C-alpha positions in Angstrom: 177.2 178.5 202.3 180.4 180.7 202.2 183.5 179.8 200.2 185.3 178.2 203.1 182.3 176.0 204.0 182.0 175.0 200.4 185.6 173.9 200.2 185.2 171.9 203.5 182.1 170.2 202.2 183.9 169.2 199.0 186.8 167.8 201.0 184.5 165.7 203.1 182.7 164.3 200.0 186.0 163.6 198.3 187.3 161.7 201.4 184.1 159.8 201.7 184.2 158.8 198.0 187.8 157.7 198.2 186.9 155.6 201.3 184.0 154.0 199.6 186.2 153.2 196.5 188.9 151.7 198.7 186.3 149.6 200.7 184.8 148.4 197.4 188.3 147.3 196.2 188.9 145.5 199.4 185.6 143.7 199.3 186.1 142.7 195.7 189.6 141.2 196.4 188.2 139.4 199.4 185.4 137.9 197.4 187.7 137.0 194.6 190.1 135.1 196.9 187.4 133.2 198.8 186.4 130.7 196.2 190.1 129.8 195.6 190.6 129.2 199.3 187.4 127.1 199.6 188.4 125.0 196.6 191.7 124.2 198.2 190.0 123.0 201.4 187.5 120.7 199.7 188.3 117.0 200.0 189.3 115.6 196.6 188.0 112.2 195.6 190.8 110.4 193.9 189.8 107.7 191.4 191.4 104.3 191.2 195.1 104.2 190.2 196.4 102.1 187.3 199.1 99.7 188.3 201.6 97.9 186.0 200.8 94.2 186.0 204.4 93.5 187.1 203.8 95.4 190.3 200.6 93.3 191.0 202.5 90.1 190.2 205.1 91.1 192.7 202.5 92.0 195.3 200.9 88.5 195.1 204.1 86.5 194.7 203.2 85.6 191.2 199.5 85.1 192.1 200.6 82.4 194.6 197.9 80.0 195.6 198.9 80.5 199.2 197.7 84.1 199.0 194.2 83.1 197.9 191.5 84.4 200.3 188.4 83.9 198.1 187.0 82.7 194.8 183.8 83.6 193.0 182.0 83.9 189.7 184.2 86.8 188.5 187.6 85.8 189.7 190.0 84.8 192.4 190.9 87.1 195.3 194.5 87.3 196.6 196.0 89.1 199.6 198.5 91.4 198.1 201.3 93.6 199.5 202.3 96.7 197.6 206.0 97.3 198.2 205.9 100.8 196.6 203.3 101.9 199.2 204.8 101.0 202.5 203.8 97.3 202.4 200.1 98.3 202.1 197.8 95.3 202.2 195.2 95.1 199.4 192.7 92.6 198.1 193.5 91.7 194.6 190.7 90.2 192.4 192.1 88.5 189.3 189.3 88.2 186.8 188.9 84.8 185.2 190.7 84.6 181.9 187.6 83.4 179.9 185.7 86.4 181.1 188.6 88.7 180.1 188.6 87.2 176.6 184.8 87.6 176.2 185.0 91.3 177.2 188.3 92.2 175.4 187.0 95.4 173.9 185.2 96.9 176.9 186.4 100.1 178.6 187.6 98.4 181.8 189.8 101.3 183.1 187.0 103.8 182.5 184.4 101.7 184.4 186.9 101.1 187.3 187.7 104.8 187.7 184.0 105.5 187.9 183.3 102.7 190.4 186.2 103.9 192.6 184.4 107.2 193.3 182.1 105.3 195.7 183.0 106.2 199.3 180.7 105.0 202.1 181.0 103.2 205.4 179.0 100.3 204.1 180.9 100.0 200.8 184.4 98.4 200.3 186.4 101.0 198.2 188.0 100.1 194.9 191.6 101.5 195.1 193.2 100.5 191.8 193.2 98.2 188.8 195.6 96.7 186.2 195.0 95.5 182.7 197.2 93.8 180.1 196.6 91.3 177.3 194.5 88.5 178.8 194.5 90.1 182.3 192.1 92.3 184.2 192.8 92.9 187.9 190.8 94.9 190.5 192.4 96.2 193.7 190.2 96.8 196.8 190.8 97.9 200.3 191.9 94.9 202.4 189.5 94.5 205.3 189.9 91.8 207.9 186.4 90.3 207.6 184.5 87.3 206.5 181.4 87.3 204.2 177.8 86.9 205.5 177.7 83.7 203.5 180.6 82.3 205.5 178.9 83.2 208.8 175.5 81.8 207.9 176.4 78.8 205.8 180.1 77.7 206.2 181.2 78.3 209.7 179.6 76.0 212.2 179.8 78.6 215.0 179.1 81.5 212.7 175.4 81.5 213.0 175.4 81.7 216.7 177.7 84.7 216.5 175.0 86.5 214.5 172.2 87.0 217.0 169.0 88.7 216.0 170.3 92.2 216.9 173.4 91.7 214.7 171.3 90.4 211.8 169.1 93.5 211.9 172.3 95.6 211.9 173.7 93.8 209.0 170.4 94.1 207.0 170.2 97.8 207.6 173.9 98.4 206.8 173.7 96.4 203.5 170.6 98.4 202.5 172.4 101.7 203.3 175.3 100.8 201.2 173.1 99.8 198.2 171.0 102.9 198.6 174.2 105.0 198.4 175.2 103.2 195.2 171.7 103.6 193.7 171.1 107.2 194.6 174.1 109.1 195.7 177.0 108.2 193.4 176.7 110.0 190.0 176.2 108.3 187.7 174.3 105.8 189.9 175.8 102.3 190.3 173.8 99.1 189.9 175.5 96.3 191.9 174.3 93.5 189.6 174.9 90.6 191.9 173.6 91.3 195.5 174.2 88.1 197.5 175.4 87.0 200.9 179.0 86.3 199.7 179.2 89.9 198.4 178.3 91.3 201.8 181.4 91.4 204.1 181.1 91.6 207.9 183.8 93.5 209.8 184.9 93.0 213.4 182.1 95.3 214.6 179.5 93.3 212.6 179.1 96.2 210.2 178.0 95.1 206.7 180.1 96.3 203.7 179.1 95.8 200.1 181.8 94.5 197.6 182.0 93.6 193.9 179.5 96.3 192.9 179.3 97.4 189.3 181.4 94.5 188.0 178.5 92.6 186.4 179.6 94.0 183.0 182.4 91.4 183.1 179.9 88.5 183.2 176.4 89.6 182.2 175.2 86.1 181.1 177.3 84.0 183.5 174.8 82.1 185.6 177.2 80.5 188.0 176.8 82.0 191.4 173.9 84.3 190.6 170.9 82.1 189.9 168.4 82.6 192.6 169.7 86.1 193.6 168.2 87.8 190.6 164.6 88.0 189.4 163.1 86.3 186.3 163.2 89.5 184.4 167.0 89.4 184.5 167.1 86.5 182.2 164.4 87.8 179.9 165.2 87.0 176.2 163.4 90.1 175.2 166.0 92.1 177.1 168.8 90.1 175.7 169.5 88.4 179.0 171.8 89.4 181.9 170.3 92.9 182.4 170.9 94.1 185.9 168.8 97.0 187.3 168.1 98.6 190.6 165.0 96.4 190.9 167.1 93.3 190.5 169.4 94.5 193.2 166.3 95.0 195.5 165.4 91.4 194.7 168.9 90.2 195.7 168.7 92.0 199.0 165.3 90.4 199.6 166.9 87.0 199.2 169.7 88.0 201.6 167.0 89.1 204.2 165.4 85.6 203.8 168.8 84.1 204.5 169.2 86.2 207.6 165.8 85.2 208.8 166.0 81.5 208.1 169.7 80.7 208.2 169.2 78.7 204.9 171.1 79.2 201.7 169.6 80.5 198.4 169.8 77.1 196.8 169.3 78.4 193.3 166.0 80.1 194.1 164.4 77.4 196.2 164.7 79.6 199.3 162.2 82.1 197.9 159.8 79.4 196.8 159.9 77.8 200.3 159.8 81.1 202.4 157.1 83.1 200.7 154.2 80.7 201.5 155.4 80.6 205.2 155.4 84.4 205.4 151.9 84.6 203.8 150.6 82.0 206.3 152.5 83.7 209.2 154.2 80.4 210.0 157.2 82.2 211.5 158.2 79.4 213.8 159.0 77.3 210.7 160.7 80.2 208.9 163.1 81.4 211.5 166.7 80.1 212.0 166.3 77.2 214.4 169.9 77.8 215.7 168.7 81.0 217.5 166.1 81.4 220.2 162.9 83.0 219.1 162.6 86.4 220.8 159.6 87.2 223.0 158.8 90.3 220.8 158.2 88.9 217.3 157.0 92.2 215.7 160.4 93.3 214.3 161.0 89.8 212.8 157.6 89.9 211.2 158.2 93.3 209.7 161.6 92.1 208.4 159.9 89.1 206.8 157.3 91.3 205.2 160.1 93.6 203.8 161.8 90.5 202.3 158.5 89.3 200.8 157.9 92.7 199.2 161.4 92.6 197.7 161.1 89.1 196.1 157.4 88.6 195.8 156.5 91.5 193.5 157.3 92.3 189.9 159.8 95.0 189.2 157.2 97.8 188.7 155.6 96.9 192.1 158.9 96.4 194.0 160.0 98.9 196.7 163.0 101.1 196.0 166.2 100.6 197.8 165.6 103.9 199.6 162.2 102.6 200.9 163.8 99.4 202.1 166.7 101.2 203.8 164.3 103.5 205.6 162.3 100.6 207.1 165.4 98.6 208.0 167.1 101.6 209.6 164.0 102.1 211.8 164.0 98.4 212.7 167.7 98.5 213.6 167.1 101.5 215.8 164.1 99.8 217.5 165.8 96.5 218.1 169.4 97.5 218.8 168.8 100.4 221.3 
């Protein structure tokens, strides 16, 4: 190689080296920027907002009795209007004073912020809270809907609106919402009081779970929960009032029996009445007499067996919510398509 060729070779190598260095710098900067851009585009889950009690008082006209839309074991629910947020409608649950006093030292705000992270089509979102001496308030999304308890047991025409197809849809939707709380939200959420009055039905007959995770406010309060939890819940060895995923499965099993029979829980009497009928395959006696028995009984028989597995076994032998949801989703698809 002569001198001229050697110089040309060196120039090519230098140019190639500079090009590689420039390319490396460009790739480095591109990779460095990418995570920042992706972080900006990720949806941000906002936790519940803390509201001054005065703002909640104004939203409910001083907790006016005319704004009451529901009452339960934990508190009274009002329809509220938040003036600071373009007249947004919210459901305002005012916790009973005696429950507030018995849980005065509990981390209410921390628990509510955690619970508010739950976002699912079959779950009613918690949007805010308020606390003051002697007061605890939970704000939830306002949804124009009635509870499953209202449809089945309070409205004379409600049961006829819930045909078998809609009941399968409600059962599957409730199971999906509970499965999400049990397995997707981190840390997992145990509902603590799964019952028909805590399953809301929207205008499309989609089930939505409410009042989840609030059992810490009334762990030993029996009113409104007897019959919807298993015997282990009240075990003295556990200290009483211990909710678990298994006790939630039991509660859903009771709800399934209500959907099948049209009867109320009656403090646990429904389970005692229904289980022998399921074992004896006496489904004509079990099923809601207000509805026509379908020609194909197989889906109803399977639904009854799922309910039996939820309420007829001890905690260690009970199916998980995921297993129940899988079966109910398949039944919904089979029946409703």
